[in-house]
N, C-alpha and C positions, 0 to 999 in steps of 0.2 A: 846395559853393557853390550859391547860388540860380541858377535858370535865368530868362533873359529871352527871351520869345518875342514876336516882332512879326509879326503877320499883316497883309499888305496885301490889303484886301478889295475892295469894289466901286469902280467908277469909273476903273479904270486901263485905258488903251487905247494902250499903246506908249511910256509915259513912262520916263525915267531916274529911278531912286530912289537917293538917297545916304543912308546911315546914319552918324551921327557920335555917338560916346560920349565924354563928358567932353572935348570939343574934339579928339578923335582920330578920324580917319576909320576906320570899320570895314568898310564894304562899299559897292559901287556896282553897280547892276544896270541893264542896258539893256533896252529894249523889254518893260517889265513890262505884262502884259495880264491882266485878270480873266477867269477861267474862269466864265462865267455859270451853268454847271451847278451849281457849288458855291460861288459867290461868293468865290473866293479867287484871288489873283494870285501871291502870293509869300509864303513863310515864312522868317523869319530867327531863328535860335536861338543863344544864347551863355550859357555859365556865366560869372557875374561875381562878384567879391568882394561880400560883404554891405556895405550902407551906402547913402549918397546918391549918386545918379548923374543926369546930364543927358543925355537922348537927343535928338538932333535928326534929323528927317527932312526931306530936301530934295528938291524936284522942280524941277530947274533950268529946264526948258522953260516952265513956267508961273510962274517966279519965286516959288515957294511954299516956305515952310519953317515948321516948328513946332518948339518946344522943350518937352520933357516932363521935369519933375523927378520922379524915382522914388526911393523908399526900398526897397531890396531886402533883405528879411530872409528871405522865402520866394519861391517861383516867382511871377513876374508875367507876364501876357499882355496885350499891347497890340494892339488892332485899329486899323488906319489905313485910311481911305477918302478918296476924292476925291468931294466933293459940292458942287454949285453953285459950282464954281470955288475951293473952299477945302479944305484938309486938315482932317479931323475925326478924333478918336481916342476910344478907350474903353479904360480900364485895368481889368482884372479879375484876381482871384486864382484863377480856374478857366479852363481852356482854352476857346476858342471851339469850337463844334460845327458842322461842315459836312456837308451831305448831298448 
């Protein structure tokens, strides 16, 4: 099965993060904070069946949410950040690199 990796990157300073897959809650993390040395706050990984999926990322304190439609045939990597009061994301086929 392909792997989905979601990296929560810059901009997090104590928020709650909720991850929902295909309308089913997957995970909820409290007090998510970016480690400024490596620009990474949290990593979520899961193996999922191939096919179409919708991932939602919610940040309740800021009333923010995004919905990302993905086609999983191979491993996918999603970078999520908080910038200028909005959730932004980047989907890649290669892992993000942190130093």
